[in-house]
C-alpha positions in Angstrom: -28.1 4.8 -6.3 -28.1 2.0 -3.7 -27.0 2.3 -0.5 -25.7 -0.2 2.5 -25.3 1.4 5.7 -22.8 -0.7 8.2 -22.0 0.2 11.8 -18.4 -0.3 12.6 -16.9 -0.3 16.3 -14.8 3.1 16.3 -11.5 1.7 17.0 -8.6 3.0 16.2 -7.3 0.8 13.3 -10.8 1.9 11.3 -10.3 4.6 8.6 -13.4 7.3 9.1 -11.8 9.7 7.1 -14.2 9.8 4.3 -11.9 12.0 1.7 -9.4 8.9 1.7 -12.3 6.8 0.3 -14.1 9.7 -2.0 -10.2 9.5 -4.0 -10.4 5.4 -4.1 -12.0 4.9 -7.3 -11.9 1.2 -8.2 -14.9 -0.8 -10.4 -14.1 -3.9 -8.0 -13.6 -2.8 -5.0 -17.0 -1.3 -3.3 -17.0 2.3 -2.8 -17.7 4.5 0.2 -20.2 7.2 0.3 -20.3 8.8 3.4 -18.7 8.1 6.8 -21.0 9.4 10.4 -19.8 9.1 14.0 -22.5 8.0 15.6 -23.5 8.6 19.5 -23.2 5.1 20.1 -19.6 4.4 19.7 -19.7 3.1 15.9 -19.0 4.2 12.7 -21.7 4.7 10.2 -20.4 3.3 6.7 -22.9 4.5 4.0 -21.5 2.2 1.2 -22.3 0.9 -2.0 -25.2 -1.8 -2.6 -23.3 -5.3 -3.2 -24.8 -8.7 -4.8 -23.3 -11.7 -5.2 -21.7 -14.5 -3.9 -18.3 -15.3 -1.9 -15.3 -15.7 -4.2 -15.6 -19.5 -5.2 -12.5 -21.9 -5.0 -13.3 -24.5 -7.9 -16.2 -21.8 -9.7 -16.0 -21.3 -13.7 -14.7 -18.6 -15.4 -11.9 -18.3 -13.0 -9.6 -16.5 -15.6 -11.5 -13.8 -15.3 -12.1 -13.4 -11.9 -8.3 -13.8 -10.6 -7.1 -11.0 -13.5 -10.3 -8.3 -11.9 -8.6 -9.5 -8.5 -4.8 -9.1 -9.5 -5.7 -5.7 -10.8 -7.6 -4.5 -8.1 -5.0 -5.5 -5.5 -1.8 -3.9 -7.6 -4.0 -0.9 -7.7 -4.5 -0.9 -3.7 -0.8 -2.0 -3.8 0.4 1.4 -6.6 -1.1 3.5 -3.9 0.4 2.4 -0.4 -2.6 0.5 0.6 -3.3 -2.6 2.3 -6.2 -4.2 3.2 -5.2 -6.9 5.4 -7.7 -9.0 5.0 -8.5 -10.4 2.0 -9.9 -14.1 1.6 -12.8 -15.7 -0.3 -15.8 -14.1 2.1 -14.5 -10.5 1.2 -14.5 -11.3 -2.4 -18.1 -11.0 -3.7 -19.0 -12.0 -7.5 -22.0 -11.4 -9.5 -22.2 -11.5 -13.4 -18.4 -13.3 -13.7 -17.2 -9.4 -11.7 -15.9 -9.0 -8.5 -16.1 -6.4 -5.7 -13.8 -6.3 -2.5 -15.6 -5.9 0.7 -14.9 -5.5 4.3 -12.5 -2.1 3.3 -13.2 -0.4 6.7 -9.6 -1.0 7.8 -8.1 0.1 4.5 -5.5 2.9 4.8 -2.0 3.5 4.1 0.7 0.6 5.2 2.2 2.9 7.5 -0.1 4.1 10.0 -0.8 1.2 11.4 1.3 1.0 15.0 -1.0 -1.8 16.5 -2.3 -3.8 12.9 -5.5 -6.0 13.6 -4.9 -9.7 12.4 -8.2 -11.0 11.0 -7.2 -14.7 9.8 -4.5 -17.1 9.9 -4.8 -18.2 6.5 -4.5 -15.3 4.4 -2.4 -12.8 6.0 1.5 -12.2 5.5 4.0 -13.5 8.0 4.9 -10.0 8.9 1.3 -8.9 10.3 1.6 -11.6 13.4 4.7 -9.9 14.4 2.5 -6.3 14.0 4.6 -5.0 11.0 2.4 -4.4 7.6 4.6 -3.6 4.3 2.8 -2.2 1.1 3.1 -5.4 -0.3 1.6 -7.6 2.9 -1.5 -7.9 1.0 0.7 -9.4 -2.1 1.1 -12.8 0.2 -3.0 -12.7 0.3 -3.3 -12.3 -2.9 -0.5 -15.7 -3.9 -2.8 -17.9 -1.7 -6.3 -16.9 -3.5 -4.7 -17.6 -6.5 -3.1 -20.9 -5.8 -5.9 -21.7 -4.0 -8.3 -20.8 -7.6 -5.3 -23.0 -9.7 -6.2 -26.0 -7.3 -10.0 -25.7 -7.3 -12.0 -28.9 -5.5 -8.5 -30.0 -4.7 -8.1 -27.4 -2.2 -10.3 -28.1 0.0 -8.1 -30.8 1.4 -5.1 -28.6 2.4 -4.0 -28.2 5.9 -5.2 -24.3 6.9 -2.3 -24.6 9.5 0.6 -25.5 7.0 -1.1 -23.8 3.7 2.0 -22.0 2.2 3.7 -25.2 1.9 1.2 -27.6 0.9 0.3 -25.4 -1.7 3.6 -24.8 -2.5 4.3 -28.4 -3.5 0.6 -29.0 -5.2 1.9 -26.3 -7.8 5.6 -27.5 -8.5 4.1 -31.1 -9.2 1.7 -30.3 -11.0 2.0 -30.1 -14.7 -0.2 -27.7 -15.6 0.7 -24.8 -13.1 4.3 -25.6 -13.5 5.1 -21.6 -15.1 3.0 -19.7 -12.6 4.6 -21.5 -9.9 7.6 -19.4 -9.6 5.6 -16.4 -9.6 3.4 -17.1 -7.0 6.1 -18.8 -5.0 7.4 -14.9 -5.2 3.9 -13.8 -4.1 4.4 -16.4 -0.9 8.0 -14.7 -0.1 9.1 -14.6 3.3 10.5 -11.5 3.4 8.1 -8.8 1.3 10.7 -7.1 -0.3 11.0 -10.2 -2.6 7.1 -10.1 -3.4 7.5 -7.7 -6.1 6.1 -8.9 -9.3 5.0 -6.6 -12.1 1.3 -7.2 -12.5 1.5 -8.2 -15.7 3.9 -10.8 -15.9 1.2 -13.0 -13.5 -2.0 -11.9 -15.8 -0.3 -13.1 -18.8 0.7 -16.7 -17.4 -2.8 -17.3 -16.3 -4.2 -16.2 -19.8 -2.2 -19.1 -20.5 -3.2 -21.8 -18.6 -5.4 -24.3 -19.9 -6.7 -26.1 -16.9 -10.7 -27.3 -16.0 -11.5 -24.8 -13.1 -10.3 -21.3 -15.5 -13.0 -22.9 -18.3 
């Protein structure tokens, strides 16, 4: 078994509960083997050693990657967990299989009284109001799915206005109209409106026939 040691500053939002992580078992979420509190004010996380490249928004075999990503995020949602930092650099790919990494802040959505804000492109609107919902990561999932469907065209999006520009592209692209309604739900400002059964999204992705999903 190969380990990777990661030092994480011991802030209040870091989850140092090893029992919590030991019960977290999913093939596409990095495993935590041990957590130790150091004398230097850091937690030492012994993590599953992962290899691969960050999610490429216009790579081949994206259909399989998206299905794995959906399964992973919905696994967390079903357990009422939030990652809060789902973005391409936190999704590693090796041999067409993903691993979600940077899970040291992963926790139940209701434990955060002052949640961290990790990024401005993929975070749900309520996160910026310091309010976390169990569906907050579904918003991030919607952005990621949309960007992968766009492929190379996604590099032209304004990161300051990504939701509306992404929505406009999906609405006008003939090959993605069937899934546009579902992604639009995932990107709802009201988190309660984001819920969709994962099988609906996977079925629509499976029907798509576009170049980035070859």
